[in-house]
VOBA-1610 file (N, C-alpha, C; in pm, whole numbers, padded with zeros to 5 digits, always signed):
BEGIN
Met-00545-02787-00492Met-00579-02645-00508Met-00454-02561-00486Val-00439-02459-00564Val-00325-02370-00548Val-00373-02229-00525Arg-00291-02148-00465Arg-00322-02007-00447Arg-00204-01925-00494Met-00230-01800-00530Met-00126-01713-00583Met-00098-01601-00485Arg+00026-01560-00477Arg+00065-01445-00396Arg+00154-01355-00480Ala+00120-01227-00480Ala+00199-01132-00560Ala+00292-01054-00470Trp+00414-01030-00520Trp+00514-00957-00443Trp+00562-00836-00523Gly+00627-00745-00451Gly+00696-00635-00519Gly+00602-00528-00567Pro+00649-00442-00659Pro+00573-00327-00706Pro+00446-00364-00778Leu+00425-00493-00808Leu+00305-00536-00877Leu+00180-00490-00804Arg+00184-00488-00669Arg+00067-00451-00592Arg+00027-00306-00614Ala+00122-00221-00645Ala+00097-00078-00651Ala+00057-00029-00790Leu+00043-00119-00886Leu+00011-00078-01022Leu-00137-00046-01031Arg-00175+00069-00978Arg-00315+00103-00964Arg-00350+00229-01040Tyr-00268+00330-01027Tyr-00293+00459-01087Tyr-00166+00516-01144Gly-00180+00628-01208Gly-00063+00700-01257Gly-00072+00726-01405Gly-00011+00835-01451Gly-00016+00868-01592Gly+00054+00764-01676Cys+00173+00724-01634Cys+00245+00620-01707Cys+00338+00551-01610Gln+00327+00422-01598Gln+00410+00349-01504Gln+00471+00228-01571Gln+00594+00198-01533Gln+00658+00075-01574Gln+00716+00012-01450Thr+00694-00116-01434Thr+00741-00182-01313Thr+00758-00331-01340Ser+00793-00403-01237Ser+00807-00548-01249Ser+00752-00611-01123Gly+00727-00738-01130Gly+00675-00808-01013Gly+00678-00957-01037Gln+00624-01031-00943Gln+00620-01175-00961Gln+00499-01232-00890Ile+00450-01341-00939Ile+00341-01415-00877Ile+00396-01551-00836Val+00385-01580-00706Val+00430-01708-00654Val+00306-01794-00629Ile+00310-01919-00672Ile+00196-02009-00659Ile+00228-02113-00552Tyr+00133-02127-00456Tyr+00151-02225-00349Tyr+00036-02327-00352Glu+00067-02448-00312Glu-00037-02547-00292Glu-00103-02518-00159Thr-00236-02504-00157Thr-00308-02462-00037Thr-00287-02557+00080Arg-00296-02685+00056Arg-00290-02782+00165Arg-00153-02788+00228Thr-00049-02800+00147Thr+00086-02819+00199Thr+00165-02690+00214Lys+00114-02582+00155Lys+00182-02453+00151Lys+00317-02460+00080Lys+00329-02560-00003Lys+00451-02578-00080Lys+00449-02491-00204Arg+00559-02424-00230Arg+00571-02341-00349Arg+00582-02430-00472Val+00491-02410-00568Val+00487-02497-00685Val+00511-02422-00816Gly+00520-02293-00814Gly+00541-02221-00939Gly+00576-02076-00918Leu+00633-02016-01020Leu+00673-01876-01015Leu+00660-01814-01154Thr+00600-01696-01160Thr+00595-01621-01285Thr+00649-01481-01257Gln+00753-01442-01328Gln+00806-01307-01319Gln+00748-01224-01433Leu+00714-01100-01402Leu+00640-01018-01496Leu+00706-00883-01520Ala+00688-00831-01640Ala+00718-00691-01671Ala+00585-00625-01702Leu+00556-00514-01634Leu+00427-00449-01648Leu+00443-00303-01691Ala+00351-00258-01773Ala+00347-00117-01812Ala+00201-00073-01814Gln+00176+00047-01766Gln+00040+00098-01759Gln+00038+00244-01803Arg-00064+00280-01877Arg-00084+00419-01912Arg-00230+00454-01889Thr-00253+00558-01808Thr-00388+00600-01775Thr-00408+00745-01819Thr-00514+00770-01893Thr-00542+00905-01941Thr-00690+00936-01922Pro-00724+01061-01887Pro-00865+01098-01875Pro-00935+01086-02009Ala-01054+01024-02008Ala-01132+01012-02130Ala-01236+01124-02140Ala-01247+01202-02033Ala-01343+01313-02033Ala-01291+01420-01938Arg-01339+01542-01955Arg-01290+01653-01874Arg-01327+01643-01728Asp-01430+01564-01699Asp-01472+01554-01559Asp-01376+01468-01476Ser-01280+01406-01542Ser-01175+01325-01479Ser-01228+01204-01404Cys-01358+01175-01418Cys-01414+01056-01356Cys-01424+00940-01455Thr-01388+00966-01577Thr-01387+00861-01678Thr-01245+00846-01728Trp-01197+00723-01725Trp-01057+00698-01756Trp-01042+00593-01864Lys-00939+00610-01942Lys-00902+00508-02040Lys-00767+00451-01996Arg-00761+00322-01987Arg-00640+00260-01935Arg-00590+00152-02031Val-00462+00155-02053Val-00398+00050-02132Val-00295-00019-02045Val-00310-00148-02026Val-00220-00225-01941Val-00152-00332-02026Thr-00023-00339-02016Thr+00053-00443-02085Thr+00125-00528-01981Val+00103-00656-01984Val+00167-00749-01891Val+00242-00852-01973Arg+00372-00863-01948Arg+00454-00956-02026Arg+00533-01047-01932Pro+00498-01177-01927Pro+00578-01270-01847Pro+00721-01277-01900Thr+00818-01266-01810Thr+00958-01275-01851Thr+01023-01406-01811Lys+00964-01474-01711Lys+01017-01603-01671Lys+00906-01682-01605Val+00886-01806-01647Val+00780-01890-01593Val+00839-02025-01553Thr+00813-02067-01429Thr+00863-02197-01383Thr+00753-02269-01308Gly+00765-02399-01295Gly+00671-02479-01217Gly+00533-02479-01275Ala+00433-02463-01186Ala+00292-02471-01227Ala+00241-02342-01287Ala+00325-02239-01291Ala+00279-02108-01335Ala+00213-02106-01472Pro+00258-02186-01572Pro+00195-02179-01703Pro+00046-02210-01700Gly-00002-02276-01597Gly-00142-02314-01593Gly-00236-02205-01550Ile-00187-02083-01522Ile-00278-01979-01473Ile-00296-01868-01576Ala-00274-01901-01703Ala-00292-01800-01806Ala-00438-01757-01813Gly-00460-01630-01839Gly-00596-01580-01850Gly-00596-01440-01908Gln-00708-01372-01904Gln-00718-01237-01959Gln-00688-01134-01852Val-00613-01033-01888Val-00580-00927-01793Val-00706-00853-01752Ser-00719-00826-01623Ser-00837-00756-01571Ser-00792-00644-01480Pro-00765-00524-01533Pro-00718-00412-01449Pro-00820-00379-01340Trp-00769-00333-01228Trp-00855-00302-01113Trp-00806-00175-01048Cys-00898-00090-01005Cys-00854+00038-00949Cys-00907+00063-00809Gly-00954-00039-00742Gly-00985-00021-00601Gly-01131+00004-00572Arg-01172-00025-00449Arg-01310-00013-00409Arg-01344+00132-00375Gly-01457+00178-00430Gly-01511+00307-00391Gly-01434+00428-00437Thr-01354+00417-00541Thr-01277+00531-00587Thr-01344+00596-00707Pro-01338+00731-00719Pro-01406+00799-00828Pro-01366+00749-00965Ala-01237+00716-00982Ala-01191+00673-01114Ala-01250+00541-01156Cys-01316+00471-01064Cys-01375+00341-01097Cys-01516+00355-01152Lys-01568+00476-01157Lys-01703+00492-01207Lys-01716+00449-01352Ser-01612+00475-01427Ser-01613+00433-01567Ser-01470+00410-01610Thr-01432+00286-01621Thr-01295+00253-01657Thr-01294+00164-01779Lys-01230+00208-01884Lys-01217+00128-02004Lys-01076+00069-02006Ser-01067-00059-02025Ser-00935-00121-02027Ser-00911-00186-02162Glu-00793-00166-02212Glu-00752-00229-02335Glu-00629-00311-02301Ala-00646-00440-02285Ala-00537-00523-02237Ala-00518-00643-02326Pro-00394-00690-02339Pro-00370-00810-02418Pro-00434-00932-02355Arg-00478-01025-02435Arg-00541-01147-02386Arg-00436-01254-02357Lys-00482-01358-02289Lys-00400-01476-02260Lys-00274-01440-02180Leu-00293-01348-02084Leu-00185-01314-01993Leu-00233-01336-01851Leu-00158-01288-01754Leu-00189-01317-01615Leu-00272-01208-01552His-00359-01246-01460His-00440-01149-01387His-00352-01072-01290Pro-00350-00937-01295Pro-00283-00863-01189Pro-00363-00878-01060Pro-00297-00885-00945Pro-00369-00907-00820Pro-00451-00786-00781Arg-00561-00813-00711Arg-00643-00703-00662Arg-00590-00659-00527Gly-00470-00604-00527Gly-00403-00569-00403Gly-00413-00423-00370Ala-00390-00392-00243Ala-00389-00254-00196Ala-00255-00190-00229Pro-00252-00058-00244Pro-00126+00011-00271Pro-00036+00011-00148Thr+00090+00046-00170Thr+00188+00047-00061Thr+00248+00186-00043Phe+00250+00231+00081Phe+00314+00358+00118Phe+00450+00324+00179Thr+00557+00381+00123Thr+00692+00349+00167Thr+00761+00469+00233Leu+00824+00442+00345Leu+00911+00539+00411Leu+01049+00476+00420Ser+01151+00548+00376Ser+01286+00494+00374Ser+01376+00560+00477Ser+01451+00479+00549Ser+01547+00532+00646Ser+01665+00599+00576Gln+01676+00579+00444Gln+01780+00645+00367Gln+01741+00786+00326Asp+01615+00822+00349Asp+01566+00956+00319Asp+01590+01044+00442Pro+01681+01141+00434Pro+01716+01220+00553Pro+01600+01302+00610Lys+01495+01322+00531Lys+01382+01401+00580Lys+01289+01322+00671Val+01290+01190+00657Val+01197+01108+00735Val+01262+00983+00792Ser+01394+00981+00802Ser+01465+00858+00840Ser+01421+00805+00977Glu+01402+00894+01074Glu+01364+00847+01208Glu+01221+00791+01208Ala+01133+00852+01129Ala+00996+00802+01118Ala+00994+00665+01050Ala+01079+00649+00948Ala+01087+00521+00877Ala+01136+00410+00968Leu+01236+00439+01050Leu+01288+00340+01143Leu+01184+00302+01248His+01105+00401+01289His+00999+00371+01385His+00896+00276+01323Val+00855+00304+01199Val+00760+00216+01131Val+00816+00075+01120Phe+00942+00065+01078Phe+01007-00066+01060Phe+01004-00145+01192Asp+01044-00081+01300Asp+01048-00149+01430Asp+00908-00184+01479Ala+00816-00088+01467Ala+00681-00108+01521Ala+00610-00223+01450Gln+00625-00231+01319Gln+00555-00337+01245Gln+00603-00475+01287Arg+00724-00487+01331Arg+00778-00617+01368Arg+00759-00650+01515Lys+00732-00549+01597Lys+00715-00572+01739Lys+00569-00581+01781Leu+00482-00507+01713Leu+00342-00504+01752Leu+00271-00634+01715Ala+00176-00673+01798Ala+00096-00791+01769Ala+00019-00769+01639Gly+00019-00870+01554Gly-00054-00860+01428Gly+00022-00794+01315His+00139-00736+01345His+00223-00673+01243His+00142-00580+01151Pro+00080-00477+01208Pro-00010-00391+01130Pro+00055-00329+01007Gly-00012-00346+00894Gly+00032-00285+00769Gly+00148-00353+00701Leu+00201-00461+00759Leu+00319-00528+00703Leu+00275-00637+00606Phe+00303-00617+00479Phe+00261-00712+00377Phe+00326-00848+00398Gly+00246-00954+00386Gly+00297-01089+00400Gly+00293-01141+00541Gln+00275-01051+00641Gln+00273-01095+00780Gln+00151-01045+00856Gly+00105-00925+00822Gly-00009-00870+00892Gly-00124-00835+00799Arg-00209-00748+00846Arg-00323-00701+00768Arg-00299-00556+00728Pro-00359-00511+00618Pro-00338-00373+00576Pro-00404-00273+00671Leu-00358-00150+00666Leu-00424-00042+00738Leu-00538+00011+00652His-00628+00086+00716His-00743+00143+00644His-00755+00290+00680Arg-00759+00373+00579Arg-00764+00517+00604Arg-00897+00557+00666Thr-00892+00655+00753Thr-01014+00716+00805Thr-01005+00868+00789Val-01118+00929+00758Val-01124+01075+00753Val-01212+01128+00865Asp-01251+01040+00957Asp-01333+01077+01072Asp-01246+01157+01169Lys-01272+01286+01179Lys-01190+01373+01263Lys-01194+01333+01410Lys-01309+01284+01456Lys-01319+01243+01596Lys-01232+01120+01623Leu-01232+01025+01529Leu-01150+00906+01547Leu-01002+00941+01537Ile-00966+01030+01446Ile-00826+01072+01433Ile-00778+01136+01563Ala-00861+01223+01620Ala-00826+01288+01747Ala-00816+01184+01860Lys-00905+01086+01858Lys-00904+00981+01960Lys-00778+00896+01947Asn-00739+00867+01823Asn-00615+00791+01801Asn-00494+00866+01855Arg-00487+00995+01824Arg-00374+01075+01871Arg-00373+01086+02022Gly-00492+01101+02079Gly-00501+01114+02224Gly-00458+00989+02297Ala-00483+00873+02235Ala-00445+00746+02297Ala-00295+00720+02286Ala-00240+00743+02167Ala-00099+00710+02143Ala-00005+00819+02190Cys-00041+00943+02166Cys+00048+01055+02197Cys-00028+01166+02269Pro-00075+01138+02392Pro-00149+01242+02465Pro-00064+01366+02489Lys-00128+01479+02498Lys-00057+01605+02514Lys+00022+01612+02644Arg-00020+01534+02743Arg+00049+01539+02874Arg+00188+01477+02870Leu+00217+01400+02765Leu+00350+01338+02756Leu+00456+01444+02731Pro+00562+01445+02808Pro+00669+01543+02785Pro+00743+01513+02656Arg+00771+01618+02580Arg+00848+01606+02457Arg+00985+01668+02478Pro+01091+01593+02457Pro+01225+01653+02468Pro+01241+01764+02365Pro+01330+01858+02388Pro+01350+01967+02292Pro+01382+01914+02151Gly+01309+01965+02053Gly+01332+01924+01915Gly+01269+01792+01877Lys+01200+01727+01975Lys+01139+01597+01949Lys+00987+01609+01946Ser+00924+01511+01882Ser+00779+01504+01877Ser+00738+01359+01894Cys+00617+01337+01941Cys+00567+01202+01961Cys+00518+01146+01827Asp+00584+01042+01782Asp+00548+00977+01657Asp+00473+00849+01690Glu+00363+00824+01618Glu+00281+00708+01648Glu+00265+00619+01526Phe+00249+00491+01553Phe+00217+00395+01448Phe+00131+00286+01509Pro+00024+00243+01441Pro-00028+00289+01313Pro-00067+00438+01315Phe-00072+00496+01196Phe-00097+00638+01182Phe-00234+00676+01241Ala-00243+00799+01291Ala-00368+00847+01348Ala-00479+00850+01244Ser-00443+00865+01117Ser-00544+00873+01011Ser-00586+00736+00959Thr-00568+00632+01043Thr-00613+00498+01006Thr-00706+00443+01114Lys-00790+00351+01074Lys-00884+00288+01167Lys-00811+00202+01270Glu-00688+00165+01239Glu-00609+00083+01330Glu-00522+00166+01424Gly-00544+00297+01428Gly-00462+00388+01509Gly-00469+00360+01659Gly-00415+00454+01737Gly-00397+00434+01880Gly-00519+00393+01959Ala-00637+00436+01917Ala-00760+00403+01989Ala-00789+00254+01985Ser-00725+00182+01893Ser-00747+00037+01885Ser-00680-00036+02000Gly-00586+00032+02066Gly-00516-00028+02178Gly-00384-00094+02140Thr-00360-00109+02011Thr-00233-00166+01964Thr-00158-00058+01889Tyr-00054-00005+01952Tyr+00018+00104+01889Tyr+00159+00113+01945Ser+00241+00188+01874Ser+00377+00217+01918Ser+00396+00367+01914Arg+00467+00421+02011Arg+00501+00564+02007Arg+00649+00579+02037Arg+00705+00684+01978Arg+00848+00708+01994Arg+00874+00858+01977Met+00959+00911+02062Met+00997+01050+02048Met+01109+01060+01944Ile+01078+01126+01834Ile+01175+01138+01725Ile+01184+01284+01681Asn+01274+01310+01590Asn+01290+01443+01533Asn+01154+01499+01492Ala+01118+01616+01545Ala+00985+01671+01521Ala+00958+01696+01374Lys+01061+01736+01300Lys+01043+01761+01157Lys+01015+01631+01082His+01079+01523+01122His+01056+01394+01058His+00912+01349+01077Thr+00859+01372+01197Thr+00720+01333+01224Thr+00623+01410+01135Ser+00638+01541+01132Ser+00544+01623+01055Ser+00558+01598+00905Asp+00682+01578+00859Asp+00703+01553+00716Asp+00645+01418+00673Ala+00668+01314+00754Ala+00620+01180+00717Ala+00469+01177+00702Gly+00399+01252+00785Gly+00253+01253+00777Gly+00197+01363+00690Gly+00287+01439+00626Gly+00244+01558+00551Gly+00222+01536+00403Ser+00215+01651+00332Ser+00174+01651+00193Ser+00274+01590+00097Asn+00399+01570+00142Asn+00499+01510+00054Asn+00518+01360+00076Tyr+00447+01305+00176Tyr+00466+01164+00206Tyr+00329+01095+00222Leu+00277+01082+00344Leu+00153+01007+00363Leu+00035+01069+00289Leu+00017+01199+00303Leu-00095+01264+00233Leu-00080+01254+00082Lys+00043+01258+00035Lys+00070+01242-00108Lys+00031+01101-00155Ala+00062+01001-00071Ala+00025+00863-00106Ala-00127+00849-00112Tyr-00196+00910-00015Tyr-00343+00906-00019Tyr-00395+00966-00150Arg-00334+01076-00188Arg-00379+01145-00310Arg-00341+01068-00437Asp-00216+01028-00444Asp-00167+00965-00567Asp-00233+00830-00593His-00260+00754-00486His-00319+00622-00501His-00471+00623-00485Arg-00529+00742-00470Arg-00674+00754-00451Arg-00721+00668-00333Ile-00649+00677-00223Ile-00688+00603-00103Ile-00791+00688-00029Leu-00915+00646-00033Leu-01024+00720+00027Leu-01064+00659+00161Asn-01166+00714+00223Asn-01210+00668+00353Asn-01244+00519+00349Gly-01181+00442+00435Gly-01206+00298+00441Gly-01120+00214+00350Asp-01046+00278+00260Asp-00961+00202+00166Asp-00839+00145+00237Ala-00798+00027+00195Ala-00684-00042+00255Ala-00553-00003+00187Phe-00445-00008+00263Phe-00311+00014+00206Phe-00208-00050+00298Trp-00094-00085+00238Trp+00017-00142+00313Trp+00120-00033+00344Val+00204-00059+00441Val+00310+00035+00476Val+00443-00039+00475Asn+00540+00019+00412Asn+00673-00042+00399Asn+00777+00052+00459Gly+00823+00019+00579Gly+00930+00096+00642Gly+01062+00026+00614Thr+01154+00095+00551Thr+01279+00030+00512Thr+01399+00100+00575
//
């Protein structure tokens, strides 16, 4: 028996007006965990509203293998686009995809924070460190489990209160940054969290409308939906 694992931007090919990306599927033998095949892919997706209510979508997905080695040729099949559990755009999705290609994985989207981004560099470094130090490696693809968004205001407040209580002193210009995020079910109230005093602007920006909230919106991550976090 073999199993497949997808890496890279392939996981995030979920939504968007027009996307082009690449990825790869690695095939492992279940018993020995030995890598037995690799397929590298070029992917393109175009999604357009099919009706004014924006709940009906027409999607065209093109998947083109660019390199195939090992056992990979044996997993050919029909492309089956997927847009996530419980999302409005899934109410009616028409897909027009080429046949006899590879199945894209039913993976969660990834939210990325980069230490090279001067607006959120300290928050990105905190995420990077926390994911590698915390038990279970929360949100770290390939090592841990994904995070799950929550819109429960009481739970969000409870998460913040556990990880970054108001009684904690904040140095001038600093704010208490927490990971996993307060807006996830895995937040501070779970008992497994990291906190760090970082640039206050970095904290607010990372969790704001141009970063985390934007990812929720762009990827249609709703209450209970899973997502990965990539701190680089």
